C-alpha positions in Angstrom: -0.1 0.1 -0.1 1.2 3.4 -1.0 0.2 6.6 -0.2 -0.1 9.3 -2.6 -1.2 12.1 -0.5 -2.3 13.2 2.9 -4.2 16.4 4.5 -5.7 16.7 8.1 -9.1 18.2 8.0 -10.8 21.0 10.3 -12.4 17.9 12.4 -8.9 16.6 13.2 -9.6 13.8 10.7 -6.7 12.6 8.5 -7.2 12.0 5.0 -4.6 10.2 2.6 -5.0 8.8 -0.9 -3.4 5.5 -1.4 -2.8 2.9 -4.3 -2.5 -1.0 -3.9 -1.4 -2.2 -7.4 -4.0 -1.0 -9.7 -6.4 0.0 -6.8 -7.2 3.3 -5.9 -8.6 4.2 -2.5 -8.9 6.6 0.3 -8.4 5.9 4.2 -10.0 8.2 7.1 -8.4 7.9 10.4 -9.5 9.7 13.4 -7.2 12.2 15.1 -6.6 9.9 18.4 -3.7 7.6 18.7 -5.0 4.7 19.7 -5.8 1.7 17.0 -9.3 2.3 15.5 -11.7 -0.5 14.3 -12.4 -0.3 10.5 -15.1 0.1 8.3 -15.3 -0.4 4.8 -17.6 2.1 2.9 -18.8 1.5 -0.5 -21.1 3.7 -2.4 -24.0 2.4 -4.6 -23.3 -0.3 -7.2 -19.6 0.9 -7.6 -19.8 4.7 -8.1 -16.9 6.5 -7.4 -14.8 6.7 -4.2 -14.9 10.6 -4.6 -18.7 10.9 -4.6 -20.0 13.7 -2.1 -22.3 11.8 0.0 -20.2 9.1 0.6 -17.3 11.1 1.5 -19.5 13.3 3.9 -20.5 9.8 5.5 -16.9 8.8 5.8 -15.5 12.1 7.4 -18.4 11.8 10.0 -17.6 8.2 10.9 -13.9 8.6 11.1 -14.7 11.7 13.4 -16.7 9.5 15.6 -13.8 7.1 16.4 -13.2 4.6 13.4 -10.8 4.4 10.4 -12.7 4.4 7.2 -11.7 3.1 4.0 -13.1 3.1 0.1 -11.8 2.1 -3.0 -12.8 2.7 -6.7 -14.1 -0.4 -8.3 -13.0 -1.9 -11.6 -14.1 0.4 -14.4 -15.3 2.8 -11.9 -14.0 6.4 -10.9 -10.7 7.2 -12.6 -10.3 3.5 -13.7 -10.4 2.2 -17.1 -13.3 1.0 -18.5 -13.7 -2.0 -20.9 -15.9 -2.3 -24.3 -18.5 -4.6 -22.3 -18.7 -2.1 -19.2 -19.3 1.1 -21.5 -21.8 -1.2 -23.6 -23.7 -2.2 -20.3 -24.0 1.4 -19.5 -25.0 2.5 -22.6 -27.6 0.1 -22.9 -28.8 0.9 -19.4 -29.2 4.4 -20.2 -30.9 3.8 -23.7 -33.3 1.5 -21.3 -34.2 4.0 -19.0 -34.6 6.7 -21.1 -37.2 4.6 -23.2 -39.1 4.0 -19.9 -38.2 -0.1 -20.7 -37.4 -2.7 -18.0 -34.0 -2.5 -16.9 -33.6 -5.4 -14.2 -32.1 -8.0 -16.7 -29.3 -5.0 -17.5 -28.5 -4.3 -13.9 -28.4 -8.0 -13.1 -25.6 -8.6 -15.8 -23.9 -5.3 -15.1 -23.8 -5.1 -11.2 -23.6 -9.1 -10.9 -20.2 -8.5 -12.9 -19.2 -5.5 -10.7 -19.5 -7.8 -7.9 -17.7 -10.7 -8.8 -14.8 -8.4 -9.7 -15.1 -5.9 -6.6 -15.0 -9.1 -4.1 -11.1 -9.8 -4.3 -10.0 -6.3 -4.4 -11.7 -5.5 -1.6 -10.1 -8.3 0.5 -7.1 -7.4 -0.8 -7.4 -4.2 0.4 -8.4 -5.4 3.6 -5.4 -7.6 4.1 -3.1 -4.4 3.6 -5.1 -2.1 5.8 -5.4 -4.4 8.8 -1.5 -4.7 8.8 -1.2 -0.7 9.5 -0.7 0.7 13.1 -3.3 3.0 13.1 -5.8 0.2 12.5 -6.7 -2.3 15.2 -9.9 -4.1 14.1 -12.6 -5.3 14.2 -14.3 -4.6 11.0 -17.5 -3.3 9.9 -19.2 -2.9 6.4 -21.5 0.2 5.7 -22.3 1.5 2.6 -25.0 1.9 -0.4 -23.7 -1.3 -2.3 -25.9 -3.9 -0.4 -24.8 -6.4 -3.4 -21.4 -6.2 -2.6 -21.9 -5.7 1.1 -23.8 -9.1 1.2 -21.0 -11.3 -0.6 -18.5 -9.5 1.9 -20.6 -10.5 4.7 -20.9 -14.1 3.7 -17.3 -14.4 2.7 -15.3 -12.5 4.6 -15.5 -13.7 8.6 -13.2 -10.6 9.3 -16.6 -8.5 9.0 -18.4 -8.0 12.2 -21.5 -6.1 11.5 -23.0 -4.3 8.6 -25.0 -1.3 7.7 -26.7 -1.4 4.2 -28.7 1.1 2.2 -31.7 -0.5 0.2 -31.4 1.7 -2.5 -29.6 -0.2 -5.3 -30.2 -3.6 -7.3 -29.1 -6.5 -5.7 -28.7 -9.4 -8.0 -30.8 -12.5 -7.7 -27.6 -14.4 -6.6 -27.1 -11.8 -3.8 -30.7 -12.0 -2.7 -29.9 -16.0 -2.3 -26.8 -15.5 -0.6 -28.6 -12.9 2.1 -30.0 -15.9 3.9 -26.2 -17.0 4.8 -25.5 -13.4 6.8 -25.7 -13.8 10.3 -23.8 -10.7 11.7 -26.0 -7.8 13.1 -27.4 -5.7 10.7 -28.9 -2.1 10.2 -30.9 -1.6 6.8 -32.1 1.7 5.8 -34.9 1.4 3.7 -36.4 5.5 1.9 -40.1 4.4 1.6 -40.5 6.4 -1.5 -37.6 5.3 -3.4 -38.4 5.9 -6.8 -35.8 3.2 -8.4 -36.1 0.8 -5.9 -39.5 -1.3 -5.4 -40.4 -1.2 -1.5 -41.8 -4.9 -1.7 -38.6 -6.1 -3.3 -36.4 -4.3 -0.4 -38.6 -5.8 2.5 -38.4 -9.2 1.2 -34.8 -8.9 1.5 -34.5 -7.5 4.9 -36.8 -10.9 5.8 -34.2 -12.8 3.6 -31.2 -12.1 5.8 -30.5 -14.7 8.4 -29.0 -12.2 11.1 -30.7 -12.9 14.3 -29.8 -9.4 15.2 -31.2 -7.0 12.6 -33.2 -3.6 12.5 -35.1 -1.9 9.9 -35.0 2.2 9.2 -37.7 3.2 7.2 -38.1 6.9 6.4 -40.2 8.8 4.2 -38.7 10.4 0.7 -36.9 9.4 -2.2 -33.5 7.8 -3.0 -31.5 10.6 -2.1 -33.7 12.0 1.2 -32.1 9.8 4.0 -32.2 11.7 6.9 -29.3 13.2 8.6 -30.0 11.7 11.8 -29.2 8.3 10.6 -25.6 8.9 10.0 -25.8 9.0 14.2 -27.7 6.2 14.4 -25.4 3.9 12.1 -22.7 5.3 14.1 -24.4 4.1 17.4 -25.0 0.6 15.8 -21.5 0.1 15.0 -20.3 1.3 18.3 -22.7 -1.5 20.1 -20.8 -4.2 17.6 -16.9 -3.1 17.2 -16.1 -0.9 20.3 
């Protein structure tokens, strides 16, 4: 892991950009000297790590005493896209503009992103846990629920997870949800125009966790109330500190 830049933010959080082979990422660590628990934070379906809502959540969480890391998935952010990636995105835009069903396009597109992203997240996790400022345990928090489900199933180091029901979850991950047994906080926007409510409720029901909590708020996709940041950190505090 090679750090390429760093800056100390007003809230005392240290923000550092890094590269790990071809993987670009960002790490936020709190101002305290003690090793911090680690939160892996991924935005919805592979949007770039610099997405403002992700950065805001990461900084808030780091200020609460956590190390927070995110990476750009293959084909996202500044990483090059394959011809297949470009074609899938073009097909998706065209279908959405025409008002046509898009689930099958999402199924292929998101499923491929997850398959590529999981090994890179595990490689990143290995490197992060070698840093002296990070002490574990590890949590997952983010809008990319499909990725979080797969990581929760295959990665025993993840002890708790917060998911946002705002992106498409492929059928494979909906089936895998039954294997997720860690404590879980699930956020749902009741009027999310791109995420059928019943499908989100069915996913919550499918999770195998004995401790799982659903927070549902009125409003569209980007209308999650700011207090959910605080509630999310309280959830992490219960399980990671």
